[in-house]
C-alpha positions as CSV (number, residue, x, y, z in Angstrom):
1,M,3.7,-18.3,-18.5
2,P,0.5,-18.4,-16.4
3,R,-2.5,-20.1,-18.1
4,L,-6.2,-20.0,-17.4
5,K,-6.3,-23.3,-15.5
6,R,-9.4,-24.5,-13.8
7,P,-10.0,-22.6,-10.6
8,T,-11.4,-23.9,-7.3
9,F,-14.9,-22.9,-6.4
10,P,-16.6,-23.0,-2.9
11,K,-19.2,-25.6,-2.2
12,K,-22.8,-24.4,-2.4
13,G,-24.0,-23.1,1.0
14,S,-20.6,-23.1,2.5
15,R,-19.6,-20.1,4.6
16,D,-16.4,-21.7,6.0
17,G,-13.5,-19.2,5.8
18,W,-15.5,-16.0,6.2
19,Y,-14.1,-13.5,8.7
20,S,-13.9,-9.7,9.0
21,R,-11.1,-7.2,9.1
22,G,-12.6,-3.8,9.9
23,Y,-15.7,-3.0,7.9
24,L,-14.9,-5.2,4.9
25,P,-15.9,-8.9,4.8
26,H,-13.2,-11.3,3.5
27,F,-13.3,-14.9,2.4
28,D,-10.1,-16.8,3.0
29,S,-10.0,-20.6,2.5
30,E,-7.2,-22.8,1.3
31,G,-7.4,-23.5,-2.4
32,Q,-10.2,-20.9,-2.9
33,T,-9.9,-18.9,-6.2
34,Q,-10.3,-15.2,-5.5
35,T,-9.9,-11.8,-7.0
36,V,-8.1,-9.1,-5.1
37,T,-8.0,-5.4,-5.8
38,S,-5.2,-3.4,-4.1
39,R,-5.1,0.4,-4.1
40,L,-2.3,2.9,-3.7
41,F,-2.5,4.8,-0.4
42,D,-4.0,8.0,-2.0
43,S,-6.2,6.5,-4.7
44,M,-9.4,6.1,-2.7
45,P,-10.0,8.5,0.2
46,Q,-11.8,7.0,3.2
47,E,-14.2,10.0,3.3
48,V,-15.5,9.0,-0.2
49,L,-16.2,5.5,1.0
50,E,-17.9,6.7,4.1
51,A,-20.1,9.1,2.0
52,W,-21.2,6.3,-0.3
53,K,-21.9,4.1,2.8
54,E,-24.4,6.7,4.0
55,E,-25.9,7.2,0.5
56,L,-26.5,3.5,-0.1
57,A,-27.5,2.5,3.5
58,D,-31.1,1.8,2.6
59,L,-30.3,-0.7,-0.2
60,P,-30.5,-4.4,0.4
61,Q,-27.1,-6.0,1.0
62,Q,-26.7,-7.5,-2.4
63,A,-27.6,-4.3,-4.2
64,Y,-25.4,-2.3,-1.8
65,D,-22.4,-4.5,-2.5
66,L,-22.9,-4.3,-6.3
67,E,-23.4,-0.5,-6.4
68,R,-20.5,0.1,-4.0
69,R,-18.2,-2.0,-6.1
70,K,-19.2,-0.3,-9.3
71,R,-18.5,3.1,-7.8
72,I,-15.1,2.0,-6.5
73,D,-14.1,0.6,-9.9
74,A,-15.2,3.8,-11.7
75,Y,-13.5,6.0,-9.2
76,L,-10.2,4.1,-9.4
77,D,-10.3,4.2,-13.2
78,Q,-10.4,8.0,-13.2
79,G,-6.8,7.9,-12.0
80,H,-7.0,9.7,-8.7
81,G,-3.9,10.2,-6.5
82,S,-0.2,10.0,-7.3
83,C,-0.6,7.0,-9.7
84,L,2.9,5.8,-8.8
85,L,2.4,2.6,-10.8
86,R,2.3,4.7,-13.9
87,D,6.1,4.4,-13.7
88,P,7.0,1.4,-15.9
89,Q,9.7,0.2,-13.5
90,A,7.3,0.4,-10.6
91,A,4.7,-1.6,-12.6
92,D,7.3,-4.1,-13.5
93,I,8.1,-4.6,-9.8
94,V,4.5,-5.6,-9.0
95,Q,4.1,-7.8,-12.0
96,N,7.4,-9.6,-11.7
97,N,6.7,-10.2,-8.0
98,W,3.4,-11.9,-8.9
99,L,5.1,-14.0,-11.6
100,R,8.0,-15.1,-9.4
101,F,5.9,-17.3,-7.2
102,D,3.3,-18.5,-9.7
103,G,3.0,-22.3,-9.5
104,E,4.7,-22.2,-6.0
105,R,2.6,-20.2,-3.7
106,Y,-0.5,-19.8,-5.9
107,Q,-1.7,-20.3,-9.5
108,L,-2.2,-17.0,-11.4
109,H,-5.2,-16.8,-13.7
110,A,-5.4,-13.2,-14.7
111,W,-4.0,-9.8,-13.5
112,V,-3.4,-6.2,-14.4
113,V,-1.3,-3.3,-12.9
114,M,-3.1,0.0,-13.3
115,P,-1.6,3.4,-12.5
116,N,-3.2,3.6,-9.0
117,H,-4.5,0.0,-8.3
118,T,-4.1,-3.6,-9.3
119,H,-6.4,-6.6,-9.9
120,I,-5.3,-10.2,-9.6
121,L,-7.2,-13.5,-10.0
122,F,-5.5,-16.5,-8.4
123,T,-5.8,-19.7,-6.5
124,P,-3.6,-20.2,-3.4
125,A,-1.5,-23.3,-3.2
126,P,-1.8,-25.7,-0.2
127,G,-0.4,-24.1,2.9
128,W,-0.9,-20.6,1.6
129,D,-3.9,-18.3,2.3
130,L,-5.0,-14.9,1.1
131,S,-3.7,-13.0,4.2
132,R,-0.2,-14.4,4.0
133,I,0.1,-14.0,0.2
134,A,-1.3,-10.5,0.2
135,H,1.1,-9.5,3.0
136,T,4.2,-10.7,1.1
137,W,3.1,-8.9,-2.1
138,K,2.5,-5.6,-0.3
139,S,5.6,-5.8,1.9
140,Y,8.0,-6.6,-0.9
141,T,6.6,-4.2,-3.5
142,A,6.3,-1.3,-1.1
143,H,9.9,-1.6,-0.1
144,A,11.1,-2.0,-3.7
145,I,9.0,0.8,-5.2
146,N,9.8,3.2,-2.4
147,K,13.5,2.5,-3.0
148,L,13.1,2.9,-6.8
149,L,11.2,6.3,-6.5
150,G,13.3,7.6,-3.6
151,R,10.4,7.9,-1.3
152,S,9.4,6.6,2.1
153,G,6.2,5.8,3.9
154,K,3.0,4.1,3.1
155,L,2.4,2.8,-0.5
156,W,-0.7,0.6,-0.3
157,Q,-4.1,1.1,1.4
158,D,-4.4,-1.3,4.4
159,E,-7.6,-3.0,3.2
160,P,-7.6,-4.8,-0.2
161,F,-11.0,-5.6,-1.8
162,D,-11.2,-9.4,-2.3
163,R,-14.0,-11.6,-3.6
164,Y,-14.2,-15.3,-4.0
165,I,-15.1,-16.8,-7.3
166,R,-18.4,-18.7,-7.2
167,D,-18.4,-20.7,-10.5
168,E,-17.2,-20.9,-14.1
169,R,-19.3,-18.0,-15.3
170,H,-18.1,-15.7,-12.5
171,F,-14.5,-16.8,-13.3
172,A,-14.9,-15.9,-17.0
173,N,-16.4,-12.5,-16.1
174,A,-13.6,-11.8,-13.7
175,V,-10.9,-12.5,-16.3
176,A,-12.7,-10.3,-18.9
177,Y,-13.1,-7.4,-16.4
178,I,-9.5,-7.6,-15.2
179,E,-8.0,-7.8,-18.7
180,N,-10.3,-5.1,-20.2
181,N,-9.6,-2.6,-17.3
182,P,-6.9,-0.7,-19.2
183,V,-9.1,-0.4,-22.3
184,K,-12.1,0.8,-20.2
185,A,-9.8,3.4,-18.5
186,G,-8.6,4.7,-21.8
187,L,-5.0,3.5,-21.4
188,C,-4.9,1.4,-24.6
189,D,-7.0,0.2,-27.4
190,R,-6.8,-3.6,-26.8
191,P,-6.2,-5.7,-23.6
192,E,-3.2,-7.3,-25.1
193,D,-1.6,-3.8,-25.7
194,W,-1.1,-3.3,-22.0
195,P,2.3,-4.7,-20.9
196,W,1.4,-5.2,-17.3
197,S,-1.4,-7.7,-17.8
198,S,-2.1,-11.3,-18.3
199,A,-3.7,-10.5,-21.7
200,Y,-0.4,-9.1,-22.9
201,W,1.6,-12.1,-21.7
202,R,-0.9,-14.6,-23.1
203,A,-0.8,-12.9,-26.5
204,K,3.0,-12.8,-26.4
205,A,3.2,-16.5,-25.6
206,E,0.8,-17.4,-28.4
207,E,2.8,-15.3,-30.8
208,D,6.1,-16.9,-29.7
209,S,4.6,-20.4,-30.2
210,G,2.8,-19.7,-33.4
211,P,3.8,-20.9,-36.9
212,G,7.3,-19.9,-37.9
213,S,8.3,-18.9,-34.4
214,A,11.2,-21.3,-34.5
215,Q,12.5,-20.0,-37.8
216,G,15.7,-17.9,-37.9
């Protein structure tokens, strides 16, 4: 079971690892703890993003980034698109794929599978970077979910939203946001009630290891 192990943070002032794919900046450095948000193909129309880009163009970069992220999160939580991950078996495919390589390709810290998007907080293992990890996730899950649902074609948006973790406080806030996402979206009452999340797995592990757990 993944635990909240100490993540790796960037050195202050370091910009090593920054590059750009299209219009989104990405940070990709070995051992760098990051959050990644992946969206289903029809969950976030490009025209909506472009409209926001024009509306927020006059804001300073930091304020622009913050407001844009808030709008994206709120839009996704409204459940737009086909919401293919609402299917329990499809959500299982995503979660089980993450868990399969925990401790090998990366260290999982927190995650959640929502109906039309996912959030994951992790630290890549030596020799593995964000691009390679994200590609394997998307490739495998797209094939498996399409087969499950009897469909073909694109499953994920090409561009994930990723963000490196600055420090301990940022890490704690990221965990809280990810695990509370189903509650915020009105899908359950408590984070640990959502089966496709680190909160559920951690609560289950604590229950299994609690007093009397070994009793028949």
